[in-house]
N, C-alpha and C positions, 0 to 999 in steps of 0.2 A: 713577695713570697720568700721566706727564709730558706737557706740551703738545708737539705735533709742530711743529717749526720749518718755516717756508716756505723753499723754495729761491729762489735768485736770480731764476730765470725766473718763478716764481709771483709774486714781489714786483713784478717789472717789468710783468707782465701786469695785475696789480691796479692799478698806477700808471696804465697806459694806459686801463684800463676806467673808473677814476674820472674821468680827464680827459675822456673821451668823454661822461660823464654830466653834465658841466658844471662840475666843480670847477676852480678857478683853478690855473694852473701854480705860482704863488708858494706857495699854501697846501699843495699836494701835495708840493712840494720840501721844505718844512719838515717835513711829516709823515713823508716817507721819508728825511730826512736827506741830501739831495743838493743840488747847486747847480742853478740854473736852466739853466746851460749844459748840464749833464748831462741834465736833464729834457728839454730841447728836442732834444738829440742822440738820445735814445732814441725820442722822438715822431717825429722825421724818419725814423729807421731803420725804425720800425714802419710808417709810411705807405708807404715805398718797398718794403720787403721782407716785411711781415707779421710774424707772431710770430718767425720765424727771425732777423729783424733785431735782436731783443733778446738774442741769444746773444753770449757774450763773444768767440767766434771771429769774426775779421774776414774773412769770406768772402762773396762775392756769390752768392746762391742761383741755381742754374741752372734751377730748376724754376718760377720765377715766369713765368706766361704773358704778362704785360705786357712782359717784357724779351726775349723770344725774337726772334731776327732774322726779318725778313720772309721771307727766303729759306727758312728752315726751315718756317715756317707755310705758305708756298706749296707746298713739297714734300709736306707732310702732306696738304693739301687735294687736290693733284693725284693722289697715290697712292690716296686714298680714292675719288675719282671714277673712277679706272681699276679699282679693286677694291672695289666698293661693299659686298661682304659681309665684308670684312676688318675686324677690330677694331683697337684701338690697339696691342695687343701685337705683332701681325703687321706693322703698318705701321712700328713702331719698329725691329723686327728687320730689315726690308727696308732702311730708311734706314741702319741701322748697317752693313749689308753693302755697300751701294752707296757710302756716303760715310763711311768709317771715321775720317776726320780731322775730321769736323764734330761739335761738341758737341751732343748730343741731349737734349731734355727727357725727364722721366719719362713713363711711359705714361699716368698720370693727367692730366698736362698735355696730352698729345696728345688724350685723350678730350675735354677741355674745348675744345680748338681745333676739333675736329669738331662739337661741340655748338653752338659760337658760329656756325659756318658752315652750320648746319642740315643736317649730314650724318649725324646720329644718327637711326636709325629711331625714329619716334614710337611710344610705347606706347598702349595703349587708354585708360589713365587719363591724360588730358592734364594736363600740368604747366604752371603759370603761371610764367614767368620774370620776376621783378620786378627792374627796374633801380632802383638806389638813387638816382641823380641824373641826370635827373629822372624822373618817371613820366608816363604819359598823363593828361591832364586832361579832366574831364567837365563838362557844362554846368550840372548841378544844376537840374532842371526842376520840382521841387516842394519843399515845406518838409521839412527833415530829410534830404533826399537828399544834400546836401553841406554840411558845416560848414567854416568857415575859421578857423584859429588862428594866432596870432603874438604876439610880444612887441613892444609899442610901444617905441620907443627910450627907454632909461632916462634919468632925470633926478634931481636932488636936491630934496628938500623943504627948507623953510626951516631945519630943524634939522640940515641937512647930511647927511641919510640918503638913500641911494639908493633909488629906487622903480622897479621893473620891472613895468609894466602888462601883464598877460596878458589878451588879448582873444580872444573866441570869438563868431562870428556865423554866422547861417544864410545861405547864399549866395543862395538864391532870394528870400526875403522881406526880406533885409538886417536881420533881427531881431538885436539885440545880446543874446546869451545871457549873456555874462559879461564883466566888466572888473575884474580883481582886482589890487590893489596887493601885489606880492611884493618881498621884499628881495633876491632873486637869481633866476637861471634854473635852479636846481637841481631835480632830479626830484621830490623828496619833496613840497614844497608844491604843485607842479603836479598831482601825483596827487590830492591832497586836493581841489583846485579841481574837477577833472574828475569826481571821485566825486559831489560835490554837484550839479554841472551835470547829470550823467546821471540822478541821482535826481529832479531837478526837471523836466527836459525830455525824458528818455528818451535813446535812442541813435540816432545818425545812420547812414546807409548808408556814407558816406565822410567822411574828414577830410583837408583840404588844408593843408599847411604849407610853410615854406621848409626849407632844409637845415641849420639851426642846432640846437644843443642846447636843450632835451632832446628835440626832435622827431625829429632825425636825427643820424647820426654818420658818421665816416669808416670805420667797421667794415663787416663783411660785410652787404650789402644796405642799408647805412645804418641798421641796426637800433639802437634804444635800448630800455631797459626800458619806457619809456612807449609807444613804437610797437608793441612786442611785446604789451603789454597791450591796446592798441587792436585788434590782429589777433585776439587770443584772445576779444575781445568780439564779433567778427564785423564789425568796422569796416574798410573798405578804406582804403588809404593813397594819398594823392596828394602829390607834391612838385613845386614849381615849379623852373624852371631857375635856377641861381645868377646873381645880377645882373639878374633880370627880375621885379621886384616887380609889374609890370603884369599878370602872369599871376594875381595875386591882387588885381586892381584894385579891386573893390568893398570889400574889407576895408581896403586901403590908403587908399582915399578916406575911409572912416570914421575911420581913424587921424588924418587931417588935421583933421577936424572935432573929434575928441576932444582933440587937442593944443591947438587954438585955444580950446576951451571950458573946459578943466580944468587946464591947466598954465601958463597965462600970466596971473598969476604962480602958482607952485605953492603948496600949502597949508603950514601950519606943521609938520605931521608926516604920517607915512604913514597914520595912522588918519583924520585929517581929509581926506586926499587920497582915501581910499576912500569916504567919505561924499559927496564931490563927484562921484566916478565913478558912484555909485548914482543921484544926481540926474540926471546926464547920461544914464544908461541909460534912466531913466523918460521923459525928454524925447525922446530919440532914437527910442524904440520907439512911444510913444503920443501925442506932441504935434507933432513936427517933420515936416512933409510932405516927401516925397522925390520929386525930379523923375524919378528912375529908375523910380519906381512910379506915374508919372502923378499925382503929388501925393498919393498914398495914404500910409498909415502902415504900418510893418512889423508892428505889433501886429494890424492888420486881416487880414494874410495868414498870419501864423504860427500854427501849432497844435502842441501837444505830440506827440512821436513815439509811434507805437504800439509801438515796440520798447523794452521796459523793461530796466532794469539787472538782470542776473541775480543771485540771491543767492549763487550758487556757479558757478565756471567749471570745467567737467568736464575731466578729463585727456585729452590727445590720444591717439588710437588710429590705427594705420597698418595696416589689414587687408591692403593690397596690397604691403606691404614684407616683407623677410626678417627684419629684426631692428629693435629699438628700444632706445635708450639715453637716460638722463637726463643733462642737462648739469649739471655740478657748480657750486658757488657761485662759482668763479673762471673759469667759461667753458670748462672742460676736459671732455673726454669720455674715459672709460676703458673699454676693451673687453677682456674677459677670455675667453680660450679655453684649451684643454688645453695649448697649447705656449707661448704668449706673452701678454704684457699690452701692449696698444697704448694710448697716451695722447697726445692732441693737443688743441690749442686751437681752438675754434670761434668763440664770441662770448660776452662777458660779459653781453650783453643777454638771452641765452637761458638764463641760470642758472635751474635748477629745471624747465626745460621738457623735454619728451620729443621727441626727433628720430628720424626713420625712416631706415633703411639698406636700399637695394635693390641686389642684386648684378647687375652688368651683364656682367662677365667674371670669369674666375677670379681671386679675391682683389682685385677692383676693385669699389668700392661707390659708388653715388650717395647723397648725404646730403641729406635734406629736412627742412624745418620747415613743418608744415601742407602747403600746396600750393606752397611756395617752394623752389626748388633752391638749396642752399647751396654745393655743391662736390663733389669726388670724393676718396674715401679709398682709397689704395693700400696694401693690407695687406702686400705684399711689401716695399715701401720704408718702411713705417710712417710714411706721410706723408699729410697732408690738404692738398689744393689747393683753396682757396676760389674761388668764382666771381669773376672779375675785375670 
């Protein structure tokens, strides 16, 4: 049986997915046989228009909710307030009749407009709307309530090799759980580090990060494979505002001490640098008094989490949904029925995961991952409109 070739769209989606996971633009362009100019062109079009921007057709999608004129949004909101029992289909038809010359969005986009303005009737099973950038931040009032993670700015060791220190600390006790010398910010080595940390210290309630790879992406809800794994382990996500490192102030202050103590000058190679990080971790946790702890030691406050790393993560179930589908390896969803086959892109970070579909109107579906709202699928238009 011959191998099945990928389509242009699948190749381009795979290109974007790998970039969002942290791979460099230069290496990706070499892998896909394109110029950097072409690579950045498709990246910019994807950021502005979503998956439709990767199409060869040069047309501006009229269904993107972030590009709809304020006048249309105001009309939709006003009609819904006047007719609170009307759904997106009826509101669109009314707009079409009253303003025949005004370009109108799809009804799935109108549904998202109503949802963003709080005009969709809430269901009994309350849904959490997670914003990708930023999220609400919590104080972290006990050990393992909140962990902070980040990459300390990279530097070169004396053998001219780059070192990217991945740091993990407990917000409450300031205990430095990990400081690992990595050769890049790619997902795979970061996964291995967290597996070891979770095995040694257990699992926290929440993890706070910035908006960089591999912790967050420019995709739907800012999800990456790593953040999806955190969610599946029952860990809540927190993200600081871009350009505001002070929102992760305790962790950033530790970075300053780490830099002064271990990188000036750097070690001869990345392995010697790791040995130096281990010595720093021992001193920082068990020898160095902290003014923020009233001259106490992090090791005196920290204790292992009672939440242990599960041996197996159970598959997701959606008992209150009408249907479920598994996301394929390239982030696509395929829906088969007696008449049509619907195929659309959701997110490469969700590959292999099961997502739920809940019917809100005739052939209009809300799409969810766990308790997180992803967007709306319009079966008539064969179109998925992600949450802006």
